[in-house]
Structure formats: structure tokens, C-alpha cells
C-alpha positions in Angstrom: 37.6 -12.6 62.8 41.1 -11.7 63.7 42.7 -8.6 63.9 44.7 -8.7 61.0 43.9 -6.1 58.2 44.1 -8.1 54.7 44.6 -6.7 51.7 44.4 -8.1 48.4 46.6 -6.9 45.4 45.0 -7.4 42.0 48.0 -8.3 39.5 50.7 -10.8 38.5 53.3 -10.6 40.6 56.9 -10.2 39.1 59.9 -10.3 41.3 61.7 -8.3 38.7 59.3 -5.4 38.5 60.4 -2.5 40.9 56.9 -1.1 41.3 55.9 -4.7 42.9 58.4 -4.6 45.0 57.6 -0.6 46.1 54.3 -1.6 46.3 54.7 -4.6 49.1 57.2 -2.1 50.9 54.9 1.1 50.8 52.0 -0.7 52.1 53.9 -2.7 55.1 55.6 0.7 56.3 52.7 2.3 56.1 51.1 -0.3 58.3 54.1 -0.1 60.4 53.5 3.8 60.9 49.9 3.0 61.7 50.4 0.4 64.2 48.4 -1.9 62.0 49.0 -5.9 61.4 48.9 -6.4 58.0 48.5 -9.4 55.5 49.4 -8.8 51.9 48.3 -11.5 49.1 48.8 -10.9 45.4 45.7 -11.8 43.3 46.5 -13.6 39.9 44.0 -12.2 37.3 43.3 -15.2 36.1 42.0 -16.7 39.6 39.5 -13.8 39.3 37.7 -15.0 36.3 34.9 -17.0 38.5 33.8 -16.8 42.0 35.1 -13.1 42.5 33.2 -12.8 46.1 35.0 -16.4 47.3 38.3 -14.9 45.9 38.3 -11.7 47.7 35.5 -11.2 49.9 37.6 -11.9 52.4 39.7 -9.0 52.2 39.5 -5.8 53.8 40.6 -3.6 50.8 41.8 -4.5 47.5 44.4 -2.5 45.4 45.1 -2.7 41.7 48.6 -3.0 41.1 51.0 -1.4 38.1 52.0 -4.0 35.3 50.6 -6.0 32.6 47.8 -8.3 33.6 47.2 -12.0 32.5 43.5 -11.6 32.5 41.8 -8.5 31.9 38.5 -10.0 32.7 40.0 -11.1 35.7 41.0 -7.6 36.9 37.8 -6.0 35.7 36.0 -8.3 37.8 37.7 -7.7 40.8 37.5 -3.5 40.5 33.9 -4.1 39.9 33.3 -6.0 43.0 34.9 -3.7 45.0 33.1 -0.6 43.4 29.7 -2.2 43.7 30.3 -3.7 47.3 32.1 -0.4 48.2 35.2 -2.1 49.2 38.2 0.3 49.8 40.0 0.0 46.5 43.2 2.0 45.2 44.3 1.7 41.6 47.6 3.1 40.4 49.1 3.3 37.0 47.7 0.3 35.3 45.1 0.2 37.9 44.2 3.4 36.8 43.9 2.7 33.6 41.7 -0.6 34.2 39.5 1.3 36.6 38.3 3.3 33.8 37.5 0.6 31.4 35.9 -1.3 34.1 33.6 1.8 35.1 32.9 2.6 31.3 31.8 -1.0 30.6 29.7 -1.7 33.8 28.6 1.4 34.7 28.2 3.6 31.6 27.4 1.0 29.3 30.3 1.3 26.8 30.7 -2.6 26.7 33.5 -2.3 23.8 35.4 0.3 26.0 39.3 -1.0 25.4 42.8 -0.2 26.2 45.1 0.7 23.4 47.8 -1.3 24.3 45.7 -4.7 23.6 43.0 -3.4 21.0 44.6 -0.2 19.4 41.5 -0.1 16.6 38.9 -0.5 19.4 35.8 1.9 18.7 35.9 3.1 22.2 39.5 3.4 23.2 39.2 4.6 26.8 42.9 4.2 27.4 45.3 5.8 24.7 48.8 6.7 24.5 50.2 9.6 26.4 51.5 12.5 24.1 54.7 12.1 26.1 56.0 8.9 28.1 55.8 9.5 31.7 58.1 6.5 32.6 60.7 7.6 35.2 59.0 10.9 35.3 58.1 13.0 38.5 55.5 15.7 37.6 53.5 18.2 39.6 50.1 17.5 40.1 47.1 19.6 40.8 44.5 18.8 43.4 40.8 19.9 43.4 40.1 21.4 47.0 36.8 20.0 46.6 37.8 16.8 46.8 38.5 14.0 49.1 42.0 13.8 48.1 42.6 17.3 48.8 41.7 16.3 52.8 44.5 13.4 52.4 47.1 15.8 51.1 45.8 19.2 52.6 47.7 20.7 49.4 46.5 22.1 46.1 49.9 21.2 44.3 52.1 18.0 44.9 54.9 16.3 43.0 54.5 12.5 42.3 56.5 10.0 40.3 55.3 8.1 37.3 55.8 4.9 34.9 53.6 4.7 32.6 52.9 5.3 28.6 48.6 5.3 28.9 46.3 7.4 30.4 42.6 8.6 30.0 41.5 9.4 26.4 40.9 13.0 26.9 37.7 12.5 24.5 36.2 10.5 27.3 37.0 12.8 30.1 34.0 15.0 30.1 32.0 11.7 30.3 33.7 9.9 33.0 33.7 13.1 35.0 30.1 14.1 34.7 29.1 10.6 35.5 30.5 10.5 39.0 34.1 9.3 38.5 35.4 12.9 39.3 38.8 13.9 37.6 40.1 15.5 40.8 44.0 15.7 40.0 45.6 17.0 36.7 49.3 18.0 35.5 50.5 21.2 34.5 48.5 20.3 30.9 45.5 19.7 32.5 45.5 16.0 31.7 43.7 13.5 34.3 46.1 12.1 36.9 43.9 11.5 39.7 40.2 9.8 39.9 37.7 9.4 42.6 34.4 8.3 43.1 33.1 10.3 46.0 30.0 8.0 46.9 32.4 5.2 47.9 34.1 5.1 51.2 37.3 4.9 49.3 37.8 4.3 45.8 40.7 6.3 44.1 42.8 5.6 41.0 46.2 7.4 40.1 48.2 7.6 36.9 51.4 7.9 39.5 52.6 5.5 41.7 52.2 6.8 45.1 54.5 3.5 46.7 57.5 5.1 44.7 57.8 7.9 46.9 56.3 6.3 50.2 59.5 5.9 52.6 59.7 4.0 55.9 59.0 6.4 58.9 57.3 8.8 56.1 54.5 7.2 54.4 52.5 8.3 51.4 49.5 10.2 52.4 47.1 8.2 50.4 48.6 5.3 51.2 48.1 6.0 54.6 44.7 7.1 53.9 43.9 3.9 52.2 45.1 1.6 55.1 43.2 3.7 57.6 39.8 3.1 55.7 40.5 -0.6 55.2 40.9 -0.7 59.1 37.8 1.1 59.6 36.0 -1.0 57.0 37.7 -4.5 59.0 36.6 -3.3 62.5 33.0 -2.5 61.1 32.7 -5.9 59.7 33.8 -7.4 63.0 31.3 -5.7 65.2 28.9 -7.2 62.9 30.0 -10.6 63.3 
């Protein structure tokens, strides 16, 4: 096994989308900061509809990107793989939204869990339109001190940049939280903005995009934590081979 840390980015890359460029840049300068040799590969969601293990089992971490996915099935397959196989996983913006849908369908048994953008009349809308658009907004986030996320920030209050119109349906927040996908970050209106699965080595979803505020020489703390975990995962696999 090589010394390169391989990250698979779940999503359909669009060169004109600033968040996609920011994702690549933030991961790369985070790796530079940590002294990690990094390989990034975007994984078109259509390619993940079948043979998911063959497609992504070779990666040391999976990142679910912002943006529109051409295949919901492919995106959900990859997220389910990361969750069940305990691969380091980070989902931002749309990645947050689809992580919720995957968890609802495959962990909670809500097979018809849906996203309002695609089926606004669905019976179980886990993701709904936000009361106010967060496109281009920077907002305060309150962090639960008992969370893993708090250990990465070492702060109970941070500011983060958003670019989204959809979030967790408040009616399902208690169900999601009490079943183990914990709400560990909220905004000033107490709406869910960060989720984490504490039983996994690293499974975190943020409605904001940490890559938008990550800078060379000053990488975002969540990205550093994610890459550190991916490196540890890589090293453990290498010692087993």
C-alpha cells in the first residue's frame, strides 16, 4: 500500500461551481499543513449505483460534496458504505442533507424519506426548505461541549459560511438525534447545523461549508481532523496488509 492518502469525493464535479473548487483547495492545503501526500478523486454519483465496494473501498476517506447529484441512489450507496464500514466521512451542505436521508432510509427504516427539492409531496420529507435562505450567509454556530466536534474546535461558539436553501426538517430532529445521529451544532434559532455519529471513528455532517473559510496556512479545524483520521485509517490498513 502506498504512502498516499486517498480521498474519494462523492459528487458530480462542476468546474464553474465555487464550492467544488474550494473543496479541492481546502483538502489540499489541509494536507500540506499536515505533511500528508494526498490524492483526490471525484466520484460521479452514477458510477456508485452498483459495485460500491469496488468503486470506493480503496479510499481512506469519503467526502460528500455540495451541489446537485445526478444519481441520488449512487450518493446514498456511498454514504451508506461509509457509515456501515466505518470509513472516515465528511458531508457538507448537500452532503449533510443526503447523510440525513441515507440514515433515515437505511438505519431508521423510513424507506420513503425524501428531499423537498426532488419530491415536495413526499410523505416523509426529512429535508425541507429553510425558513430563510443561507446562500452567501455567515452565521454563528453553538457547539455541544459533549461532542467530538467540540474537541476539534475547542470552542462552544464559532462562525461558519453557508450556501444552501435546505436543511433538516425540525419535525424529525428528535427522532434523528435520539437514534444516534446527534445534533451537536445549532444556530441562533436552535436549528440543526452539525450532526455526528459518535460511534463511528469520524462521521460528521455540516450544513455549512468549512471549505469556504479554510485558508492556506490556516486550514479549517474540521478538515484537519478529518484528514488526520483518514491518515490513521490508512496506516492501520497498511499494517494489516
